[in-house]
N, C-alpha and C positions, 0 to 999 in steps of 0.2 A: 562352824558346823551349821548347816541349815536346820531349822526347826522341823519337827514332825508336822504333817499336814494339819492335824487337828489343832495343834498349838499355833501354827501360822495364821490360820483364819481367825482363831480367838484373839491372837495378838493384834491382828489387823483391826478387828472391830473395837476392841478395848482401847487401842491407841488412838483411833479416830475419835472415840468418845472423850478420852482424856485431853485431846488436843482441840476440842470443840470450842474452847473459849471460856468455859465455866471454871473459875479459879479453883473451886472446891474439888473438881474432878481430877485436877492434876495430881491429887493424892493417890490416884489409882496407879500411877506409874511405878512407884516402888513395890506395891503389892503385886502388880502384874509381873515385874521383873523377877521378884522372888518366886512367884508361882512357876514361872517358866525356867527358872535357874539360868538366867542369862543376864548380862549387864544391860543397862538402859541403852548404851551405845549400840550393842549388838542387836537389841530389839528394834531400835529405830532403823538400822541398816537392813534388817531382815524384812521388816514391813515395807520399807521403801523399795525393795527389790521385787515385790509382788505386784502384778498388774492391778491397777486401782479398782477395776471393776470386780475383782475377786474378793475384795476386802470385806464386803458386807453380805454377799449372797448366801453363804453356807455357814456363817459364824454363829447364828443365834443359838443353836443347840449346844455347841461346845462352850460358848461364852456363858450360857446359863449354868452349865455344870461347874465351871471354874468359879463363877461368882458365888454360887450357892455354897460350894465347899469352903470358900474363904470367908463366908459371912459378909459378902459385899453387896448382896442384891439390893439392900435398902439404900445404898449409895447412888444407885442409878435410877433416878426419878423418871417417870414416864415422860414428863415434859422435856427432859434432857435427851432421852432417846429419840423423841420426835423431831429434834432439830438435826439429827444426823441423816445421812442418806438412807440407812437401813430403817431408821425410825419412821421417816416420811413414807417409805414404801409400805411398812407395816400398818401405819395409821390409815393409809389409803385403802388397804384391804380390810383391816379389822374394824374401821369406822370410829375408833376412839383411842385416846391414850391409855385408858384403862385396859382395853383389849391388848394393847402392846405389852403392858406390864404383865398381863396374864400369860402371854406367850413366853415371857422370859422366866416365869416361875417353874420350879421343878415339876409341878403337877399340871402345867399348861400343855396345850396341844403340841405335838412334835412339829418341827419345821418340815416343809415338803421335802421329800427325798431328792437328793441331787443325782441325776443320772451319772453313772460312772463314766460314760463317754465324755461328759463335760470336763472331768478331771484328767482324763487320759488323752483328750484330743481326738478321739475316734468317732465323734458324732457324724452322722450323714450330712452331706452338704445340702443347704436349702436350695430350692429351685430359684435361682436368680433369674429374673428380678422379683421374686415373690409371687404370690397368687395373682393371676391375671386381673382379678376384680379390683385389685388395689391400683392398677393403672400406673405403675411407676416408670418414669423415664430415666434418662441418663444425661449427665453433663460431660462434654469432652471439649478439648481445646481445638483451635482452628485447624491444626494439621494432624490431629489424633485419629487413629483408627477407631471405628465404632465397635465396641465389644459385641460378640456374637448374638447375645439375646436381643439386641436392639437394631441389628442390621436390617435395613430395608424399611425402617419406620420414617415418618416425616421428620425433616430436620428444620430447626428454627435457629437462625444465626442472631447472636446478640453482640453488636459491635460498639465502637466508641460513639458513633452518631446516635445510637439508641439511648444513650444516657441523657441526651438533651431533649429529645422528643420521641419517646418509644411507643407512641399510641398503637401503631399497627402490630408491633411485636408483642406488646402487652395483651392486646386483644386475642392474638393467636394463642399465646401461652395460657391466657385465662380460660379460653374455651377448652383447650386440651386438659387443663387441670380440673375444671368444674365437671367435665364429662368423663374424667378418668381415662383419657386416651393417651397412652405413652408416646413420648416424642424424644428426639435427640436434640439437645440444646448445645449448639457450638458457641462456647463462651469466649469471645475475643477481647475481654476486658479483665483487669485484675479483680479478683473476688472482693478484696477489701474496698476497692474504689466503687464497685457495684453496690456495696452495702453502706457506703458512707452516707450519713444523714444529710438531708437537703431541706432548705428553708425557702419559703416564698413570701415576698413582701409587696407585690404590686397591689393596687386597689382591688377590692373584691369584684367590682363591676368589670374589670378587665379580665378576670378569670372566668366569671360566669357560673351558672348553676351546673354546667356540665363538667366543670373542672374536678380533677381528682389527683392526689399526690402520686404521680406516676412512678417515681423512683421507688417509693415504698412498695408498690405493687410489682415492679420489675424484679427486684431482689427476691421478694417472697416467691414469685411464680417460678423463677429460675431454680430455686433450691427446695421448695416445699415438698415436692414429691419425686425427687430425682436422686439417683446415685451419683457419686463423684468418681469419674473415670478419667480425669484429666491427666495428661502426661503419661498415659499408658499404665496408670496404677490399677491395682485390683479394685473393682467397683466398691466404694465405701458408702454405707448408709449412715449419714452423720446423725440421724435421729437416734440410732442405737447408741452411738457414743454419748449423746446428750442424756439418754435414759440411764446409761450406766452411772452418770454423775449423781443420780438420785436413787441408786440402789439396785438397779437391774444388772444383770451379767450379760455382757456381749457374747453372742454365740456365732461367730463368723462362719462356722461350719455347719450350722443348723441345729435343730430343725426349723427355727424361726429367727427373728432378729435378735431377741434377747431371752433370757430366762428370768422370771420373776419369783422372788421368795414366796412360798406358799401358794403359788399359782402354776408355775411351769412355763413352757414356751409361750412367747407372745410376739405378735407383729406390732411395730410402731407405724401407724398410718399417717401419711402426710397429705392425703387427698382431702377434698371437702368432707366435713364431718357428716356422716350419714350412718344409718343402721346397717351393719354388716354382721352376718351370723358367724360367730367363732367356729361353729361346727363345720361350716363350709370352708373355713380357712385352715382348719386343723390345729389351731392355736388360739389363745386369747388375743384380744385386740386392745391396744392403747392408742389413743389419738394424740397427735403432737400438741394439741392445745393443752391437754392434761400434763404432758411433759414440760411445756413452757411454764405452767403454773407450779412446777415443782412436785408433782404427784405422779404416781404410776397406777392410777385407777383404771381398771379394765372396763371396757364397754359391756353392758349387759346384752344378752341375746335380744334380738328385735322383738318388740311388743307392739301390738296395735294400740291405737288410742283407746283409753278406757271408757270415755263417755259414750252415751247413746246418741249417736249422730246420724243425720241423713247421709246418704251415699256421697253426695257432692261435698258435703262438709267434711266427711271422714277422709276423702281423698286429699283435700287441702291440708288438713291437720297432720296427716301421715306423710306429707312431702318429705322425700329422702334428705336432701341437703342442697345447699347453694341457693341462689336468689330465686324468688317465686313471686309471681303476681297473682293475687286472688281478686277477681272481679266479684264484688258482693253487692248486688242490687238491694234496694230497700226491702226489709223484711226477710232477708235470706239467712239471717243469723250471723252477721259479720262479727259482732262482739264475741259471740260464743266461739266462733272459729278461732279468733285470735287468742282468747284466753285458754282454750283447750290446746291450741298449738303450744302455748307457753307451758302448760302443764305437761304436755307430751315430751317436750325437750328436757325440762328440769326433773320431772318425776320419773317418767318411763325410760328415757334415754340416759339419765344421769348426768346431763350437762351441768357444769359448774355454774352456780348462781352468779358468780363474778363475771361471767362472759356473756350472759344473756340479758337483754334489756328490751322491754316493751315501751314504745313511745305513744302517748296519747295526744290528741289535738288540744284538749283543754283540761283543766283541773277536774271538772265534773266527770269527764270520761275516764280520767286516770283513777279517780276514787272508785268508780264503778268497776274498773278493771281489777283494782286491788281487792275490792270486796269479794269478787267472784273467785279470786285466787288466795283467799285468806288462809287456807289450810296448808299452803306450801310457801307463801310469802316471797314471790319472785320480785325482781327489781322492775318497777314501773315508774315512769316519769313523764312529764310533759316535755316538749322540745325546749321550751324556755327555761324550765327548771334544770334541764341538762346543761344548756348553755350557761346558766348562772353558776352551776357547780364548777364548770371549767374555768370561768372567769375568776371565781372566788379562790380557786386553787392557786392561781398565779398572782392575783391581786386581792388578797383576803380582806383588805379594809375598804373595798368598794361598797358603796351604798346605793340601793335601788331608789329611784325618785319617782314621784307621781306626776300627773298631768300639770298641776300648777307650777311645779318647779321646772318642768320641761318648757312651758310657755315663757316663764321668766327668763330662763337662760337663752332660749332661742331668740326672744325679742331683742336681747342686747346685741345680737350679731346680725340682725336684719336692718335694712335701710329704714329711715323714718317712714312710719306707716300712716296712710291717709285714713282717718277715722270719721270723716264727714258723712259717710254713707250710713253710719250707725250699724255697721255690720261687724264681723270679726275679721279684721284685715290680716291677723296672724294665721287664720284658718288655712289659707292656701299654702303657707309655708309649712305648717304642721303636716298637711297632706303630702307635700313634696318630700318632707323628711322621711315619712313612712315609705313612699314610693321608691326613693333612692336606695333605701336599705332593703326592704322586703323584695323588691323587684330587681335588685342588683343593677340599677341604672346609673350611668354617669350623671352626677349632679349638674354638670354643664348641659347635658342633653335634656334633663328634667326642666331646667330653667328655660331653655329655648322653647319648650313645649307649652309654656303659659306666659301670658303678658301680665300676670298678677304676682309673680314671684321674682321680681328684679333683685339681683344680688344673691340669689339662693345658693349658688355654687360656693361662693366664699363663705356664706353663713353656715353651710353644711360643714366645711372643714373647721371653722372656728368653733362651732357648737361642739363637735366631737373632741376637739383639742381641749376645750374647757372641761368636758366630762372626764377626760383622762387625767388632766391636771388636778382636778378636785376629787378624784376617785369616786366618780358617780357613774351610774348607768340607768338608762330608761328601759322601757319594755323591749323595744326592738334591739337595743344595744346588747342585750343579754346574748342573743344569737350572733349578731354581727361581730361583736368583739371576740366571742368564743372562736369563730372561724378564723379571725386574724391571728389569735394566739396559737391555735393549733398549727397553722401554716408556718408561723415564725419559729416554732420550737419543736424540733423533731422528737425529742425525748418525751415531751408532753403529749404529742400526737400519738406516739407509739403506746404510751400508757393508757390513753383513753380508747385507742383502737382495740387494745387487749380487753378492755371492759365492755366492748361493743362488738365482739366477734359475731354474735347472732342478734340482729336487730329485727324486731317486729314493729312495724309502723302502721298505726291505725289511721284511718281517714287519709290515706296516701294522696288522694286526689286534691286535698286541700293544702298540700305543701306549696309554699311560695318558692321562688328561685333561691332565696336566702336559706330557707329551711331545708330545701333539697341539697344545697351545697354542704350544710352541716352533716346531713345523713351520709352523703357520699364520702366526705373526709373520714368520718368515723367508721364507716363500713369497710374501708380499705384495710388490708389488701385483698381480703377474700370476697367482699361484696355479698355476704350472706344476709340479704335483706328479704324479709317476708312482708311484702307490701299488700295491705288489705284496703280496698276502697272501691268506689263506684264513680266512674267518670260522669254518670248522669246526676250526681249530687254535688257537682262543683258550683257553689253559690257564693264564693268569696273572691270573685274575680277582681274586685277593687283592691285586694291586697296583693295581687300578682299570682294567685292560684290559677293553674292552667290544666285543663283535662288532658292535655297532650303529655304531661309527665307520666300519667298512668297509662295512657294509650301506647306510649313508646317506651314502656318500662324496660324491655329487653335491650334497648339501645343504651340505657343508663346503667343497667346491671346485666352484663352479657351472659348468655347461656341460661337465662331465666326460664323456669318452667311456669306454665300458665294454667290456672284453674279457674273455672267459672262456676259460681253458685247460681243455679238456675231456678230455684224454687222460692217464691215469696210465701213464707209461712205466716205472715201477719194479716195481709189484706184479703178480703173476699174477691172472688174471680172477676166481678164486674169492675172493681177498682184496678186490679192488676192489668186487665185488658185496656182500660182507658189510659192508664199511665204509659203502657207500652206504645199505644197508638199516638199519644202526644209526643213522646220522645222520638218516634219514628220520623218526625219532621226535622230533627237535628241532623247535621251532617258530620260534625266533629265528635265522634263517639265510637266506642267499641260496639260492633254489632253483636247482639246477644239475644238469647232465648230466655224469656222469663215466664215461668208457669206458676199458677196458683197452687199452693200446697193444700188448700182446703177445697172441698167439693161443696161445702155448704155455703150459705150466703144468698141473700135475696138478689134478684135482678135489679132491685131498687137500691142496692148498696151504694150506687153512685147516683145522686140526684142533682140536677142543674135547675136552679130556680131563678126566675127573673123578677125584678122589682123596680118600681119607679125610682128616679134619681134621689128623691128625698125619703125613700123607704128602706134604706139599708139596715138601719138599726132595728126597725120593726121586723124585718125578714130574719135577722139573727135570733131575735126573741122567739119568733114562731118556730124556727128549727129546734132551738134548745128546749122550748116548752114541750114540743112533741116527744122528744126523747125522754124528758123527765116524766111525762105522763105515762110513757110506756114502761117505766120502771128503771130507767138509767140513773146512775148516781151522778151528782154534779161533778165530782172529781174525775169521772170517766169521759168528760166532754171537754173539747178544746175549740176555741174560736181563733183562727189564724188569719193574718193579713200580711201583705207585702211590706208595709211600713207601719211604724208605731202609730202615726197620726190616724191611720185608717181604722184603728181600734177604738177611737174616742167615742164615736156614736154607738157601736155595739156595747161598749162598757157601760155607758150611761143608760142605755135602753134596758140592759139586763138588770142594772141596779134599780132602776125605776120599777121594774117588774118584780122585784123582791127575790131575784135568783142569786144565790151565793156565788161569789166569783173571786178569783185571784186577779187583781187589776194589773193592767200593763201600763196604763197612762196615769201619771201623777200630776200634782199641781204645778210642777215645773214646766209643763207644756204651755202654761199661760205666759211664760217668760220667753218663749220662742218668738222670733221676729215677726212672723206673719200673724200669729194669734195676738201678740201684744199690740201690734199696729191696728188690727181690725177692731179690737175692743176699745182702743183709744178713740178711733173714729166714731164708734157707736156712742161713746160717752160724749164726744163733742156734739154729735147730732142730737142727742137727747136733751141737752141744755146749752144752747149756743150763747146764752147770756151769762153763764157762769162756767166757763171752760177752764180746766186745770192747765196751768203753765206746763206741767210735765207732759200732758197729752199733746199740747201744741208743739212742744219741742220734739216729741216722738215722731209726729207726722211731718214736721218741717224738715227733718233730717232724712226723710226718704229720698232715694236717688232722683226721682222725677220732680221733686219739689225744689231741692237744691238751693234753699235760702242761705244767704251768706252770713258771715260772722257778725256784721253790723246788726242784723235782725235779732240775733240771740243776745247780743249785748244790750239792745234797747228793751228786749223782753224782760231782762233783769231778774229780780227775785219776786216780783209781784205774783202771788199764788193763783189768782183767778183773773180771767179776761172775758170781755164780751166782744161780739163781732164789731160793735161800734168802736170800741177801744182799739181793736186791731186795725180798723180802717184808719184811725187817727195816727197810729204808729207807722202805717205804710206811707203816710205823707212825708215822713222824715227819712225814707229810704231812697236809694237810687232807683232809676227807672226799672232796671232788671228785677231787683228784689220786690219793688212795689207791685209790678205786674204779677209776679209769682204769688205774693201774699194775697192779692185780690182774687186770684184763681182759687186759692185755698178757702177763702171766705165764701166764695160762691159754692164750692163743693160742700162746705158745712151746711149751707142753706138747703141744698138738695138732700143731704142726709137728714136734716131736721124733718122734712116732709115725709121721708121714707120711714123714719122711726115713729113719727106721730100718727101716720095714717095707714101704715102697712104692717105686714107680719115680719117675723125675724128673717125669713127667707128674702123678703123684699129689701129689708135693710142691708143684709149681707150682699145682695146683688148690687145695691147702690154703692157699697164700700168698694166693690171690685171695679165698678164702672168709673168711679172718680179717680182711678189711677193706682189703687193698691195692687190690683192684679198685674199691671205692667211693672210696678216696682218689684214685686216678688219674682216675676220672670227675669228681670234684670239681675236680681241677686242669685237666682238659680244658676248653677254652673260656676259659682264663684270659687269653688274648691275642686280639687282633682277627684274627690269622691262625690261631690255634688249632692249634698242634702237638699231636698226640695222644699222651698218655702210655700210653693203652691199647694203641696200636700196639706199643709196646715189650714189654708183657706178652704180647701175641699172638705176637711174634717169639720170645720165650723158649719159649712153649708149642710152637711149631713145631719147636724144637730138641730137644724131649724125646725124640722117637723116635730121634734120632741118637746120644744118649748117655743110656741109661736109668738110670744110677747117680747119684742125687741128691747123695751125699756128695762125689763127685769131679767133679760137673758144672761147677762154676765153674773149677776148674783146667783141665779139658778145653777150656772155652770160651776162656779166656785164651790157652791154647797155640795154638788154631787161629786166633784172631784175629791172632796174630803169624805166620801161616802163609806159604804158598808163593806169594803173589801175584807175578806177573812183569810185565814191561813189555808183553807181548803175550799174547793168549789170549782166552778167552771174556769178553766185556764184560758187567759187571753194572752197572745204572744205573737210576735213577728215570726215568720217562717224560719229566718236565719237562726233563731235562738232554740229551735226545737229539733234540730237534726239529732237522730238517734233516739228520740222519744216517741211514744205512741199512746193513743187513747182509743176507747171503744168507738166514740163518735167524734167526728171532726167537721166543723163548719168553716169553710174558706170564704172570707168576706171580701167584698169590693173587688171582684175579678172583672174589671172593666178596662176599656181602652184608655191608656194613659196611666193606669195604675199597675196593671199586670198584663202585658209588658209595660214597664214604667216608661214614661215619656223621656226621661233622661238616660235611659239605659243604652249603652253602646253595643251590647251583645244580646241579641234577641234569643239566642240559644240558651244563655244563662237564665233568662227570664222564664223560659219553658222549664228549665230544671228546677227553678224555685217553685213553680206550681206543682211539678211532679213530687218534690219533697213534701209539699203541703198535703196532697191527697193521700200519699202513702203513709201518713201517720195513723190512719184509721184502721181499726181491727174489725169493725162491724159495718159502719156506714159513714159516707162523707157527703156533705151537701155543699155545692159550689154556688155562690150567690153572684149574680151579675146584673148590671144596670140594663134595663130594657132598651134605653135610648143609645147606650154606648157599650155594647157587649165586647168583651175581649175577643180577639181573633182566636185565642186559645180554646174558647168554648167549642168551636167547631172542630178544632184539631183533637180534642179529647175523643171525638166520635168518628172522625174521618181519617183513615190511614193516609199517610203521605204517598206520593207517587214513588215509584222505584228509584232508589238512590243511585246516582252514577258515580259517587265517590264516597270515601269514608273508610274507617278502619274495620278490620275483621278480627274477631277474637280467635285465637288458636289455643287449643287446650292440649297439653301434653302431660303425660304421666310417666 
């Protein structure tokens, strides 16, 4: 005999609980059988004969009555209820296990009434394929007739060849999905074969930054928002079947996809996640991401962003869904837009924390992001921390190593290195190691591009093999290895993709090819990337960062919506105008309108001041002193420069003037090749009759001296030498080395006269003339990133006016480098280190030809961007200092608009 309906549903719920795997709950079986007056066998048969989706939906009220009457309520703990389908649904709606328990108590709220039509089968049929706004398509077989609701729609065929290289098909499917345009998919391959996991093991440089796991995307896009009508079957919405596994009740005859306990009818949405109003749909809405996570949380009604935002900021924050590019010029509120978008998704729209992740460029930016979002604690990470987490999941015993261990391991795999030039012969290999990984370049091609890294391709493979064997990783390997592991393991990839359904990427313009590859792998299959950045602030080109990644965002993330933040809220109008004028000379950029958000600000907010070649330090002091005298706080002032060496003179000049500062240059600058050699020559010239052996060796090893091994052997360990003793030593050398040693002795004589009779500036010019300038030029360009040794000599020249006595110059320099730097005061920094920061007053030092643009720079457009970043750090006023004799060409470009551009990108803004 079949059981009465109320006992059937109660039996279904209680049996599911009893079978849930908790040993103690199996005791419910005899109580339940006795209550229903049936045998355990009949009970099992009865429950098994009922459709699974009806087991949970209507049972709560009946189960509550039965349990209470039998005194069994205390046996069903909230945590146990929560692991069943019904419990999960209830927790999702009630918010806590305690609320579930309350619902099961006699005095708890009654369950939502079940429409009689649901039990009788007389419910009205839903309008297939659901509300038009959901954009649902249909999948049919190659020879199947298209069901009436989809006839006449565009068709996309997916065949066997598309499993190998489905780029065109995937692009079409993606655009249809992201824009909610229903299509007919003619599926000519087996469903299981389509969904079979795929792995990739070629070298990453063969895949490139544009690669994405296409089979992941193909299977997703075929089925995510489509009915299944293959072989003439009645169109089936599989997400309703999946939702039924978690406690929903399928309602094939309407009025929606499912019925939810305590909620009522609901649609299960398979399109891109975005705010849709349930009132417009006539039912609640549950997104498939929630169903995948095992919940049935309904989407709240659309709410606007809560923060007080400018119109352009609000438009970006409120972006509906799918990929989006936000062009955020300096001062436009980039960080606020990103953090408020994060808040909007998690707090306003109720997106699960587990599937939303914001990526910051560095730890400082990540910490600031977390601070601004402390009230709701979303997931924020740096890209490298994310990569490291992926690596550690698979290889938990891997250890991160520092620079010294990197050098030690790499040196073992490089050919014997020539150290006679007293340089860092491993430096070019370290640069090449970074380039091969960050830029995703074939190590063989990297080696062919330089004559200083012979054997690099083999060393690259051997170095990485040793890292894996010893379970080690360096900084770049965190991301490189993570990409490899994700591509090699489909289940790992799917797990991390589920955790990155909605990616927010800060400083998108600074992504290298390697980092972009990681973002693309993790953002698949939906590509929901909210990329915030400014192509005018790409200043890390040496790492592989390329403004074209942001410029061509919609090629990387198809169907992207574009937003432009057009108001600079930080800088005064004069600075905004100058920055826009300067950037107008670049060709590779998004054309944009940038307006000052402030109407105040003096016309003198941008000042250009010229000074003599030896007056850079004094000019900085003058600018800073004027601000301080006008009431500015030292901590509200910054002095910025293109390279760290250019801050040496400003730092010592400010220190001598008694102005509190946060130093940028430390005593280790004295160990840099150019400075070390120049000071050694000054010491030799100061006392030629008592020269240090170490100073002689320092200079004799310079590239243009080239004294051989015999000279150093005869030099021995004698601590001091005179010029006469060196002449005698030269008589025991071969002709080549003797001639070179006599040339060195002559140069020391010239230095002696410069030091004894001239100023520090005269002595330093003599140091350059006798060959150190040429030696440093020889060394410049020795690495792929090409640190400039000449910058160090220029820095010493700039100090000459601060201390004119050459004999005591080094002692003065050492004393002041150990000077009065404090925890707060005027900030000194390179431009690269201050992206995202701001001060009331900014002084940009040493903007001269050869420094900015830098003489070694390959990309003049990036040099313009560096100056742009510098001047847009100022809230009130910026002073740009340039050399009267060697002004930077950028000085004129700050004031003179470029001629009309004949090419370049144009920004398109859609909403």
